[in-house]
C-alpha positions in Angstrom: -2.7 23.7 10.4 -5.8 21.5 11.2 -4.5 20.4 14.7 -2.2 21.6 16.6 0.4 18.3 16.3 -0.4 18.5 12.1 1.7 21.3 10.2 1.0 23.8 8.3 1.4 23.3 4.1 4.2 24.9 3.9 5.5 21.9 5.4 3.9 19.1 3.9 6.6 19.5 1.1 9.9 19.5 2.6 8.0 16.4 3.9 7.2 15.0 0.3 10.9 15.5 -0.2 12.7 15.0 2.2 11.8 10.9 2.8 11.6 10.6 -1.6 15.3 11.6 -1.6 15.8 9.1 1.0 13.9 6.5 0.0 15.7 6.6 -3.3 19.2 6.1 -1.8 18.0 2.1 0.0 16.3 1.1 -3.6 20.1 2.0 -5.3 22.2 0.2 -2.7 19.7 -2.8 -2.4 20.4 -3.0 -6.6 24.5 -2.4 -6.3 24.8 -4.7 -2.9 22.8 -6.9 -3.4 19.9 -6.3 -0.4 22.4 -5.3 1.9 20.9 -4.1 5.0 20.6 0.0 5.7 19.2 2.2 9.1 16.0 3.8 8.6 15.6 7.7 9.2 14.0 9.3 11.2 11.6 12.0 8.8 10.6 14.3 12.0 14.1 15.4 12.5 14.7 15.6 9.0 11.3 18.6 9.6 12.9 20.1 12.5 15.7 21.0 11.3 14.3 22.4 7.8 14.0 26.3 7.8 11.2 26.9 5.3 11.0 30.0 6.4 12.6 32.0 3.3 11.3 29.1 0.9 8.7 30.1 -1.8 6.1 27.8 -3.0 7.5 28.0 -6.0 10.9 26.9 -5.0 9.4 23.9 -3.1 7.1 22.6 -6.1 10.3 22.9 -8.3 12.4 21.4 -6.2 9.9 18.4 -5.6 9.7 17.9 -9.2 12.8 17.4 -9.6 13.3 14.3 -6.9 10.2 13.6 -7.9 11.5 12.7 -11.8 15.0 11.7 -10.1 13.4 8.8 -8.7 11.0 7.7 -11.6 14.4 7.8 -13.6 16.2 5.6 -10.9 13.0 3.4 -10.9 13.1 3.0 -15.4 16.8 1.9 -15.1 16.6 -0.9 -13.4 15.3 -4.4 -14.8 12.5 -6.5 -13.3 14.4 -8.4 -11.3 16.3 -5.9 -9.7 13.1 -4.6 -8.6 12.5 -7.9 -7.1 15.2 -7.9 -5.0 15.0 -7.8 -1.4 17.2 -5.6 1.3 16.5 -4.7 5.2 15.6 -0.9 5.4 14.6 0.0 9.1 15.0 -3.5 10.2 12.1 -4.2 7.7 12.3 -6.8 5.3 11.0 -4.4 1.8 11.7 -5.2 -2.3 12.6 -2.4 -3.9 9.5 -2.7 -5.9 7.9 -2.1 -2.4 9.4 0.9 -1.6 9.2 2.5 -5.1 5.3 1.9 -4.2 5.5 3.4 -1.2 7.4 6.4 -2.4 4.4 6.9 -4.4 1.9 6.3 -1.8 3.6 8.4 0.3 2.4 11.9 -1.6 -0.6 9.9 -2.8 -2.1 10.4 0.8 -0.3 13.3 2.1 -2.4 14.5 -1.2 -6.1 13.4 0.6 -5.5 14.9 3.4 -4.5 18.0 2.2 -7.9 17.4 0.1 -9.4 17.1 2.7 -8.1 18.8 5.7 -6.6 21.8 4.7 -8.9 22.8 1.2 
């Protein structure tokens, strides 16, 4: 940890994977139901209930790779028109395309933090 409130690098993997996994469902729902709203989720609450004590680094990597490939395949399966559908997630209007960029940016942000603060 580089600061008391920050997690270890082991805890960053579930923080990568859970939000990515949870972001695809609203995108799918927007595409299939024409942008209907969906509640958000609290990633901190998810992290509190993630027991990572028995996980290996490779298991984290394998899980994240599988989730990321699933996200990519989903995004590749929708049309450009579908990517522009706007729905409401956590009371915020957002397009499917923007949610895809957020999923990518979330990981890019944390990789930057890891490189700057941990390595």
